[in-house]
C-alpha positions in Angstrom: -84.3 -21.3 -27.5 -84.8 -21.8 -23.9 -85.0 -25.7 -24.0 -81.7 -25.7 -25.9 -80.1 -23.4 -23.4 -81.2 -25.6 -20.5 -79.8 -28.7 -22.3 -76.5 -26.9 -22.9 -76.3 -25.8 -19.2 -76.9 -29.4 -18.1 -74.3 -30.7 -20.5 -71.7 -28.2 -19.3 -72.4 -29.0 -15.7 -72.1 -32.8 -16.4 -68.8 -32.2 -18.2 -67.5 -30.2 -15.2 -68.5 -32.8 -12.7 -66.9 -35.6 -14.7 -63.4 -33.9 -14.6 -60.8 -35.7 -12.5 -59.9 -34.3 -9.1 -56.5 -33.2 -10.3 -58.1 -31.0 -13.0 -60.3 -29.2 -10.4 -59.0 -26.2 -8.4 -59.2 -25.2 -4.8 -59.2 -21.5 -5.6 -58.6 -18.9 -8.3 -56.3 -16.0 -7.7 -56.4 -13.1 -10.2 -57.8 -15.5 -12.8 -55.2 -18.2 -12.2 -56.6 -21.5 -10.9 -54.7 -23.4 -8.2 -55.0 -27.1 -9.0 -56.4 -29.4 -6.4 -53.4 -31.7 -7.0 -51.3 -29.1 -5.2 -53.5 -29.2 -2.1 -53.5 -33.0 -2.2 -49.7 -33.1 -2.3 -49.4 -30.6 0.6 -52.0 -32.4 2.7 -50.3 -35.7 2.1 -47.0 -34.1 3.2 -48.6 -32.7 6.4 -50.2 -36.0 7.2 -46.8 -37.8 6.8 -45.5 -35.4 9.5 -48.2 -36.3 11.9 -51.0 -33.8 11.1 -54.6 -35.1 11.3 -56.7 -34.9 8.1 -59.4 -32.4 9.0 -61.4 -29.5 7.6 -59.1 -27.2 9.5 -56.0 -28.7 7.7 -57.7 -28.4 4.3 -58.6 -24.7 5.1 -55.0 -24.0 6.2 -53.5 -25.6 3.1 -55.9 -23.7 0.9 -54.9 -20.4 2.5 -51.2 -21.3 2.2 -51.6 -22.1 -1.5 -53.4 -18.8 -2.1 -50.6 -16.9 -0.4 -48.0 -18.7 -2.4 -49.9 -17.9 -5.6 -50.2 -14.3 -4.7 -46.5 -14.0 -4.0 -45.6 -16.0 -7.0 -47.6 -13.8 -9.3 -46.1 -10.7 -7.8 -42.6 -12.1 -8.3 -43.4 -12.9 -11.9 -44.9 -9.4 -12.4 -41.6 -7.9 -11.3 -39.7 -10.2 -13.7 -37.9 -12.2 -11.1 -38.7 -15.5 -12.8 -36.5 -14.2 -15.7 -33.4 -13.7 -13.6 -30.7 -16.3 -14.3 -30.0 -17.2 -10.7 -33.7 -17.6 -9.9 -34.1 -19.8 -13.0 -31.1 -21.9 -11.9 -32.6 -22.4 -8.4 -36.0 -23.3 -9.9 -34.3 -25.9 -12.2 -32.5 -27.3 -9.2 -35.7 -27.5 -7.1 -37.4 -29.3 -10.0 -34.4 -31.7 -10.3 -34.5 -32.4 -6.6 -38.2 -33.3 -6.7 -37.6 -35.7 -9.7 -34.7 -37.3 -7.9 -36.7 -37.9 -4.8 -39.6 -39.4 -6.8 -37.2 -41.7 -8.7 -35.5 -42.9 -5.5 -38.8 -43.5 -3.8 -39.8 -45.6 -6.8 -36.5 -47.5 -6.7 -36.8 -48.3 -3.0 -40.4 -49.5 -3.5 -39.2 -51.8 -6.4 -36.1 -52.9 -4.6 -36.9 -53.5 -0.9 -34.4 -55.0 1.5 -35.3 -58.6 2.3 -35.5 -60.1 5.7 -32.7 -62.5 4.6 -30.4 -59.6 3.8 -31.2 -58.0 7.2 -30.5 -61.1 9.2 -27.3 -61.7 7.3 -26.1 -58.2 8.1 -27.2 -58.6 11.7 -25.1 -61.8 12.1 -22.1 -60.1 10.4 -22.2 -57.2 12.8 -22.6 -59.5 15.8 -19.6 -61.5 14.7 -17.6 -58.4 14.3 -18.4 -57.1 17.7 -17.4 -60.3 19.5 -18.7 -61.3 22.9 -16.7 -59.1 25.2 -16.6 -55.4 26.2 -13.5 -53.8 27.8 -13.2 -50.9 30.2 -9.8 -49.3 29.9 -7.8 -46.1 30.7 -4.9 -44.9 28.6 -2.3 -42.3 28.1 -1.4 -41.0 24.6 2.1 -39.6 24.4 4.1 -38.1 21.6 7.4 -40.1 22.0 8.4 -43.6 23.1 10.6 -42.2 25.8 7.6 -40.3 27.3 5.6 -43.5 27.3 8.4 -45.4 28.9 8.7 -42.8 31.6 5.0 -43.0 32.3 5.2 -46.8 32.6 8.0 -46.4 35.1 5.9 -44.1 37.2 3.0 -46.6 37.1 5.4 -49.3 38.3 6.4 -47.0 41.1 2.8 -46.7 42.3 1.6 -43.5 40.5 -2.0 -43.7 39.5 -2.8 -43.4 35.7 -5.4 -40.8 36.6 -2.7 -38.5 37.8 -0.6 -39.0 34.7 -3.6 -38.4 32.3 -3.1 -34.6 32.5 -0.1 -35.1 30.2 -2.0 -37.2 27.7 -2.5 -36.0 24.1 -6.0 -37.5 23.9 -8.4 -34.6 24.6 -11.3 -37.0 24.7 -10.1 -38.9 27.8 -7.5 -36.8 29.5 -10.1 -34.8 31.5 -11.5 -38.1 32.7 -8.3 -39.5 34.0 -7.7 -41.4 30.8 -11.0 -43.3 31.1 -12.3 -44.7 27.8 -15.4 -46.2 29.2 -16.9 -49.5 28.1 -16.1 -50.3 24.5 -15.7 -53.0 21.9 -12.1 -53.7 20.8 -13.1 -52.9 17.2 -13.7 -49.3 18.4 -9.9 -48.9 18.6 -7.1 -49.1 16.1 -5.6 -52.6 15.8 -2.4 -52.2 17.8 -4.3 -50.7 20.7 -7.1 -53.3 20.7 -4.6 -56.2 20.4 -2.6 -54.9 23.4 -5.7 -54.2 25.4 -7.3 -57.7 25.0 -4.0 -59.3 25.9 -4.0 -57.7 29.3 -5.3 -59.1 32.6 -7.7 -57.1 34.6 -5.9 -54.5 36.7 -2.7 -54.7 34.6 -1.1 -52.2 32.3 1.1 -52.5 29.2 4.8 -52.6 30.2 6.0 -51.5 26.8 4.7 -48.5 24.8 2.0 -49.4 22.2 2.7 -47.5 18.9 -0.2 -46.4 16.7 -0.6 -43.7 14.0 -1.7 -41.4 16.9 1.5 -41.8 19.0 2.5 -44.0 21.9 -0.1 -45.5 24.2 0.0 -46.8 27.8 -3.0 -48.9 28.5 -4.6 -50.0 31.8 -7.4 -52.6 31.6 -9.8 -52.1 34.5 -12.5 -54.6 33.7 -14.1 -57.0 31.1 -17.7 -58.1 30.8 -19.8 -60.2 28.5 -21.3 -58.3 25.6 -25.0 -58.9 24.9 -25.9 -57.8 21.4 -29.3 -56.1 21.0 -32.1 -58.3 19.7 -32.6 -58.4 15.9 -36.0 -56.7 16.1 -34.5 -53.8 18.1 -32.0 -52.9 15.4 -34.0 -54.0 12.3 -35.2 -50.4 11.4 -31.6 -49.1 11.5 -30.3 -52.1 9.6 -33.0 -51.6 7.0 -32.2 -48.0 6.5 -28.5 -48.7 6.3 -28.8 -51.5 3.7 -31.4 -49.5 1.7 -28.9 -46.6 1.5 -26.2 -49.0 0.4 -28.5 -50.3 -2.4 -29.2 -46.7 -3.5 -25.5 -45.8 -3.5 -24.7 -48.9 -5.5 -27.5 -48.2 -8.0 -26.3 -44.6 -8.3 -22.8 -45.7 -9.1 -24.0 -48.2 -11.7 -26.0 -45.4 -13.4 -23.0 -43.1 -13.1 -20.6 -45.6 -14.7 -23.1 -46.1 -17.6 -23.5 -42.4 -18.2 -21.6 -40.8 -21.1 -19.9 -37.8 -19.5 -17.7 -35.5 -21.6 
């Protein structure tokens, strides 16, 4: 019988060694095997966050998985996995993982092309224009208040001194200073009035917008140099990829039968 037992042992060992890595385990806790695939996934996640693949990392991941298994078993022993709210959270976690995997697969299959990136870059450049403006302003509630402020400016009062009465909390503490900005940063009535001014001049009639009545003083104008394409390429890629995902999601949503 001994030769047969030896052959059987060799066959069992060979079968074990031929198992794929995912079917092997990194540890067994109370008779429950922890698949190596979990360790692989956790190590990959840690490496993506900057960790170095090392024996220390593998040991730390193994210990973490053991602790999770111990706690998971204890939670199940107490019947927590049968509670409705816990099951709902587990379902949502599973759903989130599936969604992430699907979106990663979609992004891989539908990358943003260089042509799309360059087209978006040129569109944004055109929208920005070639000038930046440095202005101060007052935001007042009524047209009469704005007219009174204009009269004081004509009389020699500085706009910085009038800014304390402005309704714009973002600029009133800075004497109405808006800093350097592109005209498209402002609502249309404001930007149109601002770009029509000469340096050092202020609007002689109140400028009405949805926020109230503005008095604008243009301090300076300078050429706007757009950042190079390569500098903004990562942000453009992220933005366009997100737009593709949103569009794809809406297409799926519109096809879905919802009752």
